C-alpha positions as CSV (number, residue, x, y, z in Angstrom):
1,M,-89.4,-11.6,-53.7
2,S,-91.0,-10.4,-57.0
3,A,-89.3,-12.8,-59.3
4,K,-88.2,-16.4,-58.9
5,T,-87.3,-19.5,-60.9
6,F,-88.2,-23.0,-59.8
7,A,-86.9,-26.3,-61.1
8,I,-89.5,-29.1,-60.7
9,L,-89.0,-32.8,-60.7
10,T,-91.8,-35.4,-60.3
11,D,-92.3,-39.1,-60.4
12,I,-88.7,-40.2,-60.3
13,H,-89.7,-43.7,-59.3
14,S,-86.0,-44.5,-58.4
15,N,-84.9,-44.2,-62.0
16,L,-81.5,-43.1,-60.8
17,E,-80.1,-42.7,-64.3
18,S,-82.8,-40.3,-65.3
19,F,-82.7,-38.5,-61.9
20,E,-79.0,-37.8,-62.2
21,T,-79.4,-36.6,-65.7
22,A,-82.2,-34.3,-64.6
23,L,-79.9,-32.7,-62.0
24,S,-77.3,-32.1,-64.7
25,V,-80.0,-30.3,-66.8
26,I,-80.8,-28.1,-63.8
27,E,-77.1,-27.4,-63.2
28,D,-76.6,-26.5,-66.8
29,H,-79.6,-24.2,-66.8
30,G,-78.4,-22.0,-64.0
31,R,-80.4,-19.2,-62.5
32,V,-82.6,-21.6,-60.4
33,D,-83.7,-20.2,-57.1
34,Q,-85.4,-23.3,-55.7
35,I,-85.7,-27.0,-56.6
36,V,-89.1,-28.5,-55.9
37,F,-89.8,-32.3,-55.9
38,I,-93.5,-33.2,-56.1
39,G,-93.6,-36.8,-55.1
40,D,-93.2,-40.5,-56.0
41,Y,-89.4,-40.8,-55.4
42,F,-88.7,-44.5,-54.5
43,S,-91.3,-47.1,-55.6
44,L,-91.6,-48.8,-59.0
45,G,-87.9,-48.5,-59.9
46,P,-84.6,-50.3,-59.4
47,A,-82.6,-47.9,-57.2
48,P,-84.6,-46.6,-54.2
49,N,-81.7,-46.5,-51.8
50,E,-79.4,-44.6,-54.2
51,T,-82.3,-42.2,-55.0
52,L,-82.6,-41.6,-51.2
53,D,-78.8,-40.9,-50.9
54,T,-79.0,-38.4,-53.8
55,L,-82.1,-36.6,-52.2
56,L,-80.3,-36.3,-48.9
57,K,-77.4,-34.5,-50.5
58,L,-79.7,-31.8,-51.9
59,D,-79.8,-29.2,-49.2
60,G,-82.6,-26.6,-49.4
61,S,-84.8,-28.5,-51.8
62,I,-88.6,-28.8,-51.2
63,L,-89.9,-32.3,-51.1
64,V,-93.7,-32.9,-51.4
65,R,-95.1,-36.3,-50.6
66,G,-96.6,-38.5,-53.3
67,N,-99.1,-41.4,-53.0
68,H,-96.4,-44.0,-53.1
69,E,-94.7,-42.4,-50.1
70,R,-98.1,-42.7,-48.3
71,Y,-98.3,-46.4,-49.2
72,I,-94.9,-46.9,-47.6
73,W,-95.7,-44.9,-44.6
74,D,-99.0,-46.7,-44.1
75,R,-97.4,-50.1,-44.7
76,L,-99.9,-50.9,-47.4
77,W,-98.8,-54.5,-47.7
78,E,-100.0,-55.2,-44.1
79,Q,-103.5,-54.1,-44.8
80,D,-106.4,-56.5,-45.5
81,N,-107.0,-56.8,-49.2
82,P,-104.6,-54.0,-50.0
83,T,-105.3,-51.9,-53.1
84,L,-104.2,-48.7,-54.6
85,E,-105.8,-46.1,-57.0
86,G,-109.0,-48.2,-57.1
87,M,-107.4,-51.3,-58.5
88,D,-108.9,-54.7,-57.9
89,P,-107.0,-56.2,-54.8
90,D,-107.3,-59.7,-56.3
91,D,-105.7,-58.6,-59.6
92,Q,-102.1,-60.0,-60.0
93,V,-100.9,-56.5,-61.1
94,T,-102.2,-55.0,-57.9
95,K,-100.5,-57.7,-55.8
96,E,-97.2,-57.2,-57.6
97,I,-97.3,-53.4,-57.1
98,V,-98.1,-53.9,-53.4
99,A,-95.2,-56.3,-53.2
100,N,-93.0,-53.7,-54.8
101,E,-94.0,-51.2,-52.1
102,K,-92.7,-53.6,-49.4
103,W,-89.5,-54.3,-51.3
104,T,-89.0,-50.5,-51.7
105,A,-89.6,-49.9,-48.0
106,D,-87.1,-52.6,-47.1
107,Q,-84.5,-50.9,-49.3
108,I,-84.9,-47.4,-47.9
109,G,-85.3,-48.5,-44.3
110,E,-85.6,-46.1,-41.4
111,R,-83.6,-43.4,-43.2
112,G,-86.3,-43.3,-45.9
113,L,-89.1,-43.3,-43.4
114,D,-87.5,-40.4,-41.6
115,L,-87.4,-38.4,-44.8
116,I,-91.0,-39.3,-45.8
117,K,-92.1,-38.1,-42.3
118,T,-90.8,-34.6,-43.1
119,M,-92.8,-34.3,-46.3
120,D,-96.0,-32.3,-46.6
121,V,-98.8,-33.0,-49.1
122,S,-98.3,-29.6,-50.8
123,Y,-96.1,-26.6,-50.9
124,R,-97.4,-23.1,-51.4
125,E,-95.5,-19.9,-52.2
126,I,-96.4,-16.4,-53.2
127,V,-94.1,-14.6,-55.6
128,G,-95.1,-11.0,-56.1
129,T,-98.9,-11.2,-56.7
130,T,-98.8,-14.8,-58.0
131,L,-99.7,-17.8,-55.9
132,I,-98.1,-21.1,-56.8
133,E,-99.3,-24.4,-55.3
134,F,-97.1,-27.5,-55.8
135,T,-98.6,-30.9,-55.0
136,H,-98.3,-34.4,-56.2
137,A,-102.0,-34.7,-57.3
138,W,-104.3,-32.6,-55.1
139,F,-103.9,-31.5,-51.5
140,E,-107.3,-33.1,-50.7
141,R,-106.2,-36.5,-52.2
142,D,-103.0,-37.9,-53.7
143,E,-104.3,-40.3,-56.3
144,E,-106.1,-37.9,-58.7
145,P,-105.2,-34.4,-60.0
146,P,-107.8,-31.7,-59.8
147,T,-110.3,-31.0,-62.5
148,M,-110.4,-27.4,-63.9
149,E,-113.6,-26.8,-61.8
150,E,-111.9,-27.9,-58.6
151,A,-108.9,-25.7,-59.4
152,K,-111.2,-22.7,-60.0
153,E,-112.7,-23.3,-56.6
154,W,-109.2,-23.4,-55.1
155,R,-108.4,-20.1,-56.9
156,D,-111.5,-18.4,-55.7
157,K,-111.0,-19.4,-52.1
158,A,-107.3,-18.3,-52.2
159,L,-108.4,-15.0,-53.7
160,R,-110.9,-14.4,-50.9
161,E,-108.1,-15.0,-48.4
162,N,-105.5,-12.9,-50.3
163,P,-107.3,-10.2,-52.4
164,E,-104.0,-8.7,-53.5
165,L,-103.3,-11.8,-55.7
166,D,-103.9,-11.6,-59.4
167,R,-102.4,-14.9,-60.8
168,F,-102.7,-18.5,-59.7
169,V,-100.6,-21.5,-60.8
170,F,-101.3,-25.1,-59.7
171,I,-98.5,-27.6,-60.5
172,H,-99.0,-31.3,-60.0
173,G,-97.4,-34.6,-61.0
174,H,-98.9,-38.1,-60.7
175,A,-100.4,-38.2,-64.1
176,H,-97.1,-38.9,-65.9
177,I,-98.5,-37.1,-68.9
178,P,-98.0,-33.4,-69.7
179,R,-100.8,-31.0,-69.0
180,E,-101.3,-27.3,-69.5
181,E,-104.7,-25.7,-69.0
182,N,-105.7,-22.1,-68.6
183,D,-108.8,-20.3,-67.4
184,G,-108.3,-16.6,-67.1
185,N,-105.7,-15.9,-64.4
186,L,-105.5,-19.7,-63.5
187,T,-103.0,-22.1,-64.9
188,I,-102.7,-25.8,-64.2
189,L,-99.4,-27.4,-65.2
190,C,-97.9,-30.9,-65.2
191,Q,-94.6,-31.7,-66.9
192,G,-95.2,-35.4,-67.2
193,A,-92.6,-37.5,-65.3
194,T,-88.9,-37.3,-64.6
195,G,-88.3,-41.0,-64.4
196,L,-91.4,-42.9,-65.7
197,P,-93.3,-41.0,-68.5
198,F,-96.5,-42.4,-69.9
199,D,-96.9,-40.2,-73.0
200,K,-95.0,-42.5,-75.4
201,D,-92.0,-40.2,-75.2
202,D,-89.2,-42.1,-73.4
203,R,-87.2,-39.0,-72.5
204,G,-87.2,-37.8,-68.9
205,S,-88.3,-34.2,-68.0
206,V,-87.5,-31.3,-65.8
207,A,-89.7,-28.2,-65.7
208,F,-88.6,-24.6,-65.1
209,L,-91.2,-22.2,-63.8
210,T,-90.2,-18.5,-63.8
211,V,-92.5,-16.0,-62.2
212,N,-91.8,-12.3,-62.8
213,D,-93.8,-10.0,-65.0
214,G,-95.6,-13.2,-66.2
215,V,-95.6,-16.9,-65.7
216,H,-93.1,-18.8,-67.9
217,W,-93.3,-22.6,-68.1
218,D,-90.4,-24.4,-69.8
219,V,-90.4,-28.2,-69.9
220,R,-87.0,-29.7,-70.9
221,R,-87.2,-33.3,-72.2
222,F,-83.8,-35.1,-72.1
223,N,-82.3,-38.3,-73.2
224,Y,-80.7,-40.6,-70.7
225,N,-79.3,-44.1,-70.9
226,I,-82.5,-46.1,-70.6
227,E,-80.6,-49.4,-70.9
228,V,-78.8,-48.7,-67.6
229,T,-82.2,-48.6,-65.8
230,I,-83.6,-51.6,-67.6
231,S,-80.4,-53.6,-66.8
232,L,-80.5,-52.6,-63.2
233,L,-84.1,-53.8,-63.0
234,E,-83.0,-57.1,-64.5
235,E,-80.1,-57.4,-62.0
236,R,-82.2,-56.6,-58.9
237,Q,-85.5,-58.0,-60.0
238,P,-87.8,-56.1,-57.6
239,P,-91.5,-57.2,-57.8
240,F,-93.1,-56.0,-61.0
241,Y,-89.8,-55.5,-62.7
242,A,-90.6,-56.9,-66.1
243,N,-93.6,-54.6,-66.5
244,L,-91.5,-51.7,-65.4
245,Q,-88.9,-52.6,-68.0
246,N,-91.5,-52.3,-70.8
247,T,-93.1,-49.2,-69.3
248,I,-89.7,-47.5,-69.4
249,R,-88.9,-48.8,-72.9
250,F,-92.2,-47.8,-74.5
251,A,-93.1,-44.8,-72.2
252,E,-96.6,-46.1,-71.5
253,I,-98.2,-48.4,-68.9
254,R,-97.4,-51.9,-69.9
255,N,-99.2,-54.3,-67.5
256,D,-99.5,-57.1,-70.0
257,I,-96.5,-59.2,-68.8
């Protein structure tokens, strides 16, 4: 195929209201050949089980694993002094997030584990002479996106293996903040987050990548009913829920509760 349009969602974090709105944006867009999800579906949100149900209905989508899926798969809460992303294991915020991982795992159960088991750390596709790599952060690690220097090394290695290629696109999530960097024929892209943005813009996001005679990146920010998500967090009160309410409300990390 020499032309293709991808719709990309990332970091849903079981914000079902935003997720369902994002799917409506994709449906209204039309002309989408492939939906790609790039990680962090269930943890740190109010509706992991409903998010799982919705994902299971989307036949043909690509699902890439995020760091929070790894935490669930590895049963982080059973480890000695569990920590994540370099956080202090004795910090109350760390303990609350670890507790949230267990709560989330209990919600999605074996069905969720079965789905996580099918996920790879990255998805790669060549369209014409363009290589696109989709990953949550970086295929060598899942808690920190690549620097430009690392991405250039990735490009150079891919070019040695596929000398017919002339463009390289690396798309990641995890940061929850938009990114667009270019170096010659290399582009690094991040749309932000579908369900939990950190850029002080409380709208969700869907990205559309069209590869044909060029590389066309279109991030759609959309409004959704934030109060529905905040109310559901209040109703279910998963660990860390008050921090999450403020993070959603202000679209930035709010760990001051």
